[in-house]
N, C-alpha and C positions, 0 to 999 in steps of 0.2 A: 613518464615525462613526455610532454609534447615537444617534438622537434620543430624548431623555428627554421623555416626555409632560408637558405642563403640567398640574399637579393642578387648577388653576382651570378647566380646560376640561371636566372630568368632570361637574360639576353642570349646566353648560350643555347638554352632550350628553344627560344624563338628562332635563333639563327639556324639551328640544326633542323628545324621543321620546315624551313623555307625550301620551296621547290628549286633544285639546282638549275632548271631551265629558266625559271623566272630570274634568278640571280644572274645567269649568263646574259639574258636579254637586257637586264638593267645595265650591266657592264658595257655591252655593245652599244646600247643607246647613249650612254654617257660618253663613250669614245667618239661616236659619230657627232654628237653635239660639240664636243671639244674640237674635233677636227674641222668642222664647219666654221666654228668661231675663229679658230686660228687662220683659216683660209680667208675668211671675210675681213678680219680686222688686223691681222698680224703679218702674215707672209703666205706666199704661195709659189709653186713651181711653174716655170714656163719654159718653152723650148723655142728655138730660133728656126723659122721655116724658110727664110730667104737670105740673100747675100747683101741686103741693104745696109747692114752694120759691119761688114768686113772693113778692115782687118780686126776690129775689136772683138766682134762676135762672129763665129762661123756657123754655117748651116748645121742644125741638129745639136748645137750647144744647149745644155740644160742649165737654167738659172733659178736662183731664189730671188723673188721680188718682195722686198719689205714694204710695209704700208704704214708703219707707225710714225715715222719721222714727219710725214706730211700732215699729220694731225697737229703738229707743233710749229711747223714753218713751211713756207712756200717752196716749190721746186726751185733749184738753183741752176745757173748756167753750168753746163757740163754734165749734169745728171742724165743718166740713161733711164728713160721712163717708159713704162707700159701704160697704154691708154686705150679706151674704147673708141671706135670710129666716131668721127664728128658727124654732125647733121649733113654737111656737104658730101662726105664720103658715102653716107647711107642713101642720100638722094641719087648719087651716081650708081650705086650698087645696093639696092634694097635688101638683098640676101646677105650682105656683109655682116658678120657677127664676131669674127675673130679680132682679138686685140692687136694693136700695133706696138712696135718698140722702136724708139728713135732717141736722139740726143737733144736736150734742151740747149738752144743756141741763143735765142732772143727772149727777153723778159718783158712783162707788161710795161708799156710806156717808153720802151726803147725804140730808136730808129735803126732799122737794120737794112743793109744792102749787100747784095752779092755781085761782085764785079772783079775783073782782072785776076780771077782765080782765088779771091779772098772773100771772107765775110767781114763786113764793117759794121760795128756796133757804135752808134752815136759818132760816126765818122772816124772811128779808130779801128785799125785792122785787128782781127782776133787771131791770137797765136794758137794754132791747132796742131797738135802732134799726133793726132789719132786718126786722121782721115786717110783713105786709100789713095786718093789723088785729088788735085785741085779741081774745084767745080768748073765745068766748061760752059756754064750758062750764066746769065745775068738775071737778077731779080731785085725789085725795089727801086729806090728806097721806100720803105713804109714804116709807119709808127704802129707798134703792136698795141691793140686795144687792152683796156683793163681786164685782168683776170684771164688773159689768154697768153699762149706761149708759141714761139716759133720753134719747130722741131725739125731736124734734118738727120738723114742717115750718114754714118761715117763713110760709106761708099757713095760719095756725093753724086756721081754720075750714073748710079744704078739704084736709085732710091725714090720711092713714091712717097713724098713727104710734103712739108708745108710750102715749099716753093711751087708746088703744083696745085694743092687743094686748100691752103690757108692754115689758120691757127688752130691750136688745141685749147679748148676751154679748161680751166682748172678742174672743174667738176668731172671731166672725162678721164683724168689721170688716176690710174689704179695704184701705182707705187713706183718704187725705184729699184732697178736691177742692181744687186750688190755682189752676189757670189755666184761663180760658176761651179757646179758640182759634177758636170759631165762634159767632155770626157775626162778620165782621171789624170791624164798627163797635162791638162790645162786647169786643174782644180785650183780654186782660190778666188781672191777678190778680182773684180773686173778692172782692167787698166788699159792703157796708161793713164795716169792722172793728168788732167789738162793743166798746162802751165799757169793759166789764170786762176786756178783754184789754190795756188800757193799763196796768193794774196787774199784780198777781201772779196774777189770775184766781181767787183763793181767796175763799171765803165763810166766815162764822163757822161754827164747829163745831156740828154738830147736838146739840140737847139730848136726852139719852136719854129715850125715851118709856116710860111705865109699861106693863107687860105685862098 
């Protein structure tokens, strides 16, 4: 009597005959592709190299920067964002390649001014509970162009930011810093939460300025 081969045995035979090195390379390759995909589109780790975001972020803090939410909505006031150097920054320093991290303070179309130790958005003072000290400089008033953002460091008097080199285009923004994973004693979500994020985050509309 002829024995009919069990169809289920074929995959096992094919699997057992595959070179273990080939299988290992496939696994490694898939892992690399997944890791690159996650880093490109989902999230990535970053570290803090300077004191510009003190007291919120300290030097050598390690963060997770998520990228998904900005596919669905624009950056909001109070977000701590990581972004690539702007054209102005690259003109000043052509070798500059590292990303920056700052806080979004002004949104497209808003009139922003820094004076008397406060930031004014559309002529209303911004309630900020996260800065190291009141800014000792004056800037503006200026109306932020479409699709661009005013970003400032929380360490206002020790930060190389928009008040010195201008706005950040939307396309330069990589993602939003969400979680600190190092050092262990400061593990968790990045805070404090800005008071204005308890509401809708909107400021009064800017009054058109005479040309």
